[in-house]
Structures are given as C-alpha cells and as structure tokens.
C-alpha positions in Angstrom: -23.8 7.3 51.7 -23.4 9.0 48.4 -25.3 12.1 47.6 -26.5 12.5 44.0 -24.2 14.9 42.2 -21.5 14.4 44.8 -18.7 11.8 44.9 -17.7 9.2 42.3 -20.9 7.8 40.9 -22.0 10.7 38.8 -18.4 11.5 37.8 -18.0 8.0 36.4 -21.3 8.2 34.6 -20.3 11.5 33.1 -17.0 10.3 31.9 -18.3 7.0 30.5 -19.5 8.6 27.2 -16.1 10.3 26.7 -14.3 7.0 27.3 -16.6 5.3 24.8 -16.1 8.0 22.2 -12.3 7.8 22.7 -12.4 4.0 22.4 -14.5 4.2 19.2 -12.1 6.7 17.8 -9.1 4.5 18.5 -10.9 1.5 17.0 -11.7 3.5 13.8 -8.1 4.5 13.4 -7.0 0.9 14.0 -9.6 -0.2 11.4 -7.9 2.2 8.9 -4.8 -0.1 9.2 -2.0 2.5 9.6 0.6 -0.3 9.3 -0.4 -0.8 5.7 0.0 2.8 4.8 3.7 2.0 4.0 2.4 0.8 0.7 1.6 4.4 -0.2 5.2 5.5 0.0 5.5 4.5 -3.6 3.7 7.8 -4.3 7.0 9.6 -3.5 8.8 7.8 -6.3 7.7 10.4 -8.9 9.3 13.1 -6.7 12.6 11.2 -6.7 12.7 10.3 -10.4 10.8 12.8 -12.4 11.7 16.3 -11.2 15.4 16.5 -11.8 15.5 20.2 -12.6 13.9 21.1 -9.3 16.7 19.5 -7.3 19.5 21.4 -9.0 21.4 23.8 -6.7 20.5 26.6 -9.0 16.8 26.3 -8.3 16.3 24.9 -4.7 13.1 27.0 -4.2 11.4 25.1 -7.0 11.6 21.8 -5.1 9.6 23.0 -2.0 6.2 23.2 -3.7 6.7 19.8 -5.3 7.7 18.3 -2.0 4.6 19.7 -0.3 2.3 18.4 -3.1 3.9 15.0 -2.9 3.5 14.8 0.9 -0.2 16.0 0.5 -0.8 13.2 -2.0 0.8 10.7 0.3 -1.5 11.8 3.2 -4.5 11.8 1.0 -3.9 8.2 -0.1 -3.3 7.1 3.4 -6.8 8.5 4.3 -8.3 7.1 1.1 -6.9 3.6 1.7 -8.0 3.8 5.3 -11.5 4.6 4.3 -11.7 1.7 1.9 -10.3 -0.6 4.6 -13.2 0.4 6.9 -15.7 -0.3 4.1 -14.0 -3.7 3.5 -14.1 -4.7 7.1 -17.7 -3.7 7.5 -18.7 -6.1 4.7 -16.3 -8.9 5.8 -16.9 -8.9 9.5 -18.6 -12.3 9.6 -15.9 -13.9 7.6 -13.1 -12.2 9.5 -14.4 -13.5 12.9 -13.3 -17.0 11.9 -10.0 -16.0 10.6 -7.1 -16.5 13.0 -5.5 -13.1 12.3 -8.3 -10.9 11.0 -10.6 -11.7 13.9 -8.7 -9.1 15.9 -9.7 -6.3 13.5 -12.0 -3.7 15.3 -15.2 -4.6 13.4 -14.7 -8.4 13.7 -13.8 -8.1 17.3 -16.9 -6.0 18.1 -15.0 -2.8 19.1 -17.1 -0.9 16.6 -20.2 -1.8 14.7 -20.2 -2.6 11.0 -22.6 0.2 10.4 -20.3 2.7 12.0 -17.3 1.5 10.1 -19.2 1.6 6.8 -20.5 5.2 7.5 -17.1 6.6 8.5 -15.4 4.7 5.7 -17.7 6.1 3.1 -17.3 9.7 4.4 -13.5 9.4 4.5 -13.3 7.8 1.1 -15.5 10.4 -0.6 -13.7 13.3 1.2 -10.3 12.0 0.1 -11.4 11.7 -3.5 -12.9 15.2 -3.4 -9.6 16.6 -1.9 -7.7 14.9 -4.7 -9.6 17.0 -7.2 -9.0 20.1 -5.2 -5.2 19.5 -5.1 -4.9 18.4 -8.8 -7.7 17.2 -11.1 -5.6 14.4 -12.5 -4.9 13.2 -8.9 -8.6 13.3 -8.2 -9.3 11.0 -11.1 -6.5 8.6 -10.0 -7.9 8.6 -6.5 -11.4 7.9 -7.8 -10.0 5.0 -10.0 -8.2 3.6 -7.0 -11.3 3.8 -4.8 -13.4 2.1 -7.5 -10.7 -0.6 -8.0 -10.5 -1.4 -4.3 -14.3 -1.6 -3.9 -14.5 -3.8 -7.0 -11.7 -6.0 -5.5 -13.5 -6.4 -2.2 -16.9 -7.1 -3.9 -15.8 -9.5 -6.7 -12.3 -9.4 -8.1 -10.6 -11.1 -5.2 -12.7 -14.2 -5.8 -11.4 -14.6 -9.4 -8.2 -16.5 -9.9 -5.3 -14.5 -11.4 -7.6 -11.4 -11.8 -7.2 -11.0 -8.0 -3.4 -10.6 -8.2 -3.6 -8.3 -11.2 -6.0 -6.1 -9.2 -3.5 -5.9 -6.3 -0.8 -5.0 -8.7 -3.0 -2.4 -10.4 -3.5 -0.8 -6.9 0.3 -0.3 -6.6 0.5 1.1 -10.1 -2.2 3.6 -9.4 -0.4 4.8 -6.3 2.7 5.4 -8.4 0.7 7.2 -11.0 -0.9 9.3 -8.2 2.5 10.6 -7.3 3.2 11.8 -10.9 -0.3 13.2 -11.2 0.1 15.3 -8.0 3.3 16.8 -9.4 1.9 17.3 -12.9 4.8 15.5 -14.5 4.6 12.9 -17.3 4.1 9.3 -16.3 6.9 7.2 -17.6 6.0 3.8 -19.2 8.7 2.3 -16.9 6.6 3.4 -14.0 3.8 1.0 -15.1 6.1 -1.8 -16.1 8.5 -2.0 -13.1 5.9 -1.2 -10.5 3.3 -3.6 -12.0 5.7 -6.5 -12.3 7.2 -6.0 -8.9 3.7 -5.8 -7.4 2.7 -9.0 -9.1 5.6 -10.7 -7.3 4.3 -9.4 -4.0 0.7 -10.4 -4.7 1.8 -13.9 -5.7 3.8 -14.2 -2.5 0.8 -13.1 -0.5 -1.4 -15.8 -2.1 1.3 -18.4 -1.5 1.5 -17.5 2.2 -2.3 -17.5 2.5 -2.4 -21.0 1.0 0.2 -22.3 3.5 -1.5 -20.6 6.5 -5.0 -21.8 5.6 -4.2 -25.4 4.8 -7.3 -27.4 3.8 -9.6 -24.5 4.7 -8.1 -22.1 2.1 -11.2 -22.0 0.0 -13.4 -21.0 2.9 -11.1 -18.1 3.8 -10.8 -16.7 0.2 -12.7 -18.0 -2.8 -9.9 -17.6 -5.3 -7.6 -19.8 -3.2 -9.6 -22.9 -4.3 -8.1 -22.4 -7.8 -4.5 -21.8 -6.7 -1.8 -24.3 -5.7 1.7 -23.8 -4.4 3.1 -25.3 -7.6 1.1 -22.9 -9.8 2.1 -19.9 -7.8 5.8 -20.9 -7.8 5.7 -21.3 -11.6 4.1 -17.8 -12.0 6.6 -16.3 -9.6 9.5 -17.8 -11.5 8.0 -16.1 -14.6 7.2 -12.7 -13.2 10.2 -12.1 -10.9 12.9 -12.4 -13.7 10.6 -10.2 -15.9 10.5 -7.5 -13.1 14.3 -7.6 -12.7 14.9 -7.4 -16.5 12.5 -4.5 -16.8 14.3 -2.6 -14.1 17.7 -3.3 -15.7 16.5 -2.0 -19.1 15.0 1.0 -17.3 18.3 1.8 -15.5 20.3 1.6 -18.7 17.9 3.3 -21.2 15.4 5.6 -19.5 15.6 9.2 -20.9 15.2 10.9 -17.5 18.3 9.2 -16.0 21.9 10.1 -16.4 23.4 9.1 -19.7 26.5 7.5 -18.1 24.6 4.4 -16.9 25.4 5.3 -13.3 21.9 4.1 -12.3 23.1 0.6 -13.0 24.6 0.6 -9.5 21.1 0.3 -8.1 20.4 -3.0 -9.9 22.0 -5.3 -7.3 19.7 -3.8 -4.6 16.6 -4.6 -6.7 17.9 -8.1 -7.4 18.6 -8.8 -3.8 15.3 -7.3 -2.7 13.4 -9.6 -5.0 15.4 -12.6 -3.9 15.0 -11.8 -0.2 11.3 -11.5 -0.6 11.0 -14.8 -2.4 13.1 -16.4 0.3 10.9 -15.0 3.1 7.8 -16.3 1.3 9.0 -19.7 0.0 11.4 -20.7 2.9 10.1 -19.0 6.0 6.4 -19.0 5.0 5.9 -15.2 5.4 4.3 -12.8 3.0 0.6 -12.9 4.0 1.1 -9.3 5.2 3.8 -7.9 2.8 3.7 -4.5 4.5 4.8 -6.1 7.8 7.9 -7.6 6.1 9.2 -4.2 5.2 9.0 -3.2 8.8 10.0 -6.5 10.5 12.7 -7.9 8.2 16.0 -5.9 8.7 17.5 -7.2 5.4 14.6 -6.1 3.3 14.3 -2.7 5.1 18.0 -2.1 4.7 17.9 -3.0 1.0 15.1 -0.6 0.3 16.9 2.2 2.2 20.2 1.5 0.4 18.4 1.6 -3.0 16.8 4.9 -2.2 20.1 6.4 -1.1 21.9 5.1 -4.1 19.2 6.3 -6.5 19.2 9.8 -4.8 23.0 10.1 -5.1 23.0 9.1 -8.7 20.2 11.5 -9.6 21.8 14.4 -7.6 25.4 13.9 -8.8 25.1 12.8 -12.4 21.8 14.2 -13.6 22.6 16.6 -16.6 
C-alpha cells in the first residue's frame, strides 16, 4: 500500500512537469534546426578578407575585438535564423505532416504545438534583431532585412518561380553583408557578386533535388515546383555556375584588397572543384534537397571548403602588403 506523499507515485507526478519542460525545450532547439546554422559561417568571410591590417604581426591586439564581433554576429544570426525556422514550421505544420522528411520536425510531429513554436520564434527573432542594433546599427538593419526576407519567402516568395531561388540567394548575400556590417568594414561588390551567384547554384540544385524526390506530387509539396522542370533547372545551372566561377576568377586577380602578385589565383581550383562536386552530387547522385547536409556528409566537399579556407588564409597572411 502506498501512502500519499511517500513512495514513487507522487515523485513521478512531481517530476513529470520537469520532464515535459525538458522535452519541450529539446523540441524547440531541434525546431531551430542547428544543422542548418552552417549556412551562417559565411558571416566570417568578412573577417578573413576585409581586415588585413588587423592580422599583421605588428598589431595582433587589433584583431581580438574584430574576432569577438564576428563571432557575436555569427551567434546572433544562428539565433535569428532559428527563430524564423520556428515561425515557418508553425505555419507549415499541416503541409509538413505529409512530407516524407519534414514530417519529423517537432511541430509537424506534435512534439510542440504550432502556437508555442510561433510564440518562441517571434520572441527569438525580435530579440536577435534588437541585439543586432545594440552590437552595431548597420548589423541590426541587415538582421531586420534578413528577417523580413525570410518571412516574405515563407509567406509568398517561395511559391513564385525563379523569384524563389533569388530569395534564397539573397539570404546568403545578407549573411555575408552582416559579417562586414558587424566589423564596420566596407562591403566589396565582389561580396555580392560571388556570394549571390554561388548561392543561386545551390538554390537551383535544391529545387532540382526536390523535383526528383517529389515526382508527380511536386506541385503539392511546393507551389513553385509546378513551373520548374529538370531540363529548365539544368539550363539555368549551366548558365549560373560558369558565371559564378568567372566572377571568382576576376575577383582573385583584380580585387584591390588582395595581394598584388595574383597569389589568390591558387584558390581558384578549389572553387572550381567545389562547384563541380556540388553539381555532381545533385545531378548524378540526386542529393541537394538539404545543401547544408552535403557540407557535413560529403567528405570531398568538406575537404574542398577547408582547403580553400586554408589557402586563402595563407595567401592573405603571407602576401598581403
């Protein structure tokens, strides 16, 4: 016989709310999609390419504040993008439940309610934008623009053919601009050009993979897919990918903030191989629906990015005037 207040029954009852709260917290974190935060690493590019004087041996102390600001901007955008993902999942829960991959997301799976996800997502998004203004006003405006873009994408832009991939690319460009804004350094036009064209290749690959995975039901999963075809996406990729590579080559040879001895040209093969590898993964192996997973799962692509970063850092450290 169990006496009230003694034994396991009341202990279980008392611990149940804690377990429920912990489960909800884990579900909220999962709903913020930490795996996709790798996209925000592009924020650190401005630190690598635009602050040469701070990396000189003569002024090592100048680099520390810049590194801190860049890392804070990265953390801020991880929170910001996570908040927007919660808002998106709250609105898309019914559609996600019939999607073979998205149905496991916390809201679609019923681990948290759409109302909870929307409330937490709104608070996290608003707080992230506000912190951006505190860190640097220009960063706050970029964060606000990114939040507006992603909300507009979820509400309407993703259903409009071609506009949807440009919106995805614009999100990557805003991340890159955020890195420059956080440091208070000028934004190079090459930042827009190379980042935008490279992101278009990624966005087109994502749509091609979605078409292949959805088959005849593509239109039901995403409205814009009704207007796409594999042939169209392939033609657009063959247009955009060479443009992206050409833009990077011109940047490596002519940009004013790079060494004047054309040493940055040694990084061009890494960019070329990275583009080719991504196209191979999408067109031959049918991957690309989750581009962020490819960077983690494909050893060739991950190694290429790592080698490009190392080569770029060496060139900037050794040859920068």
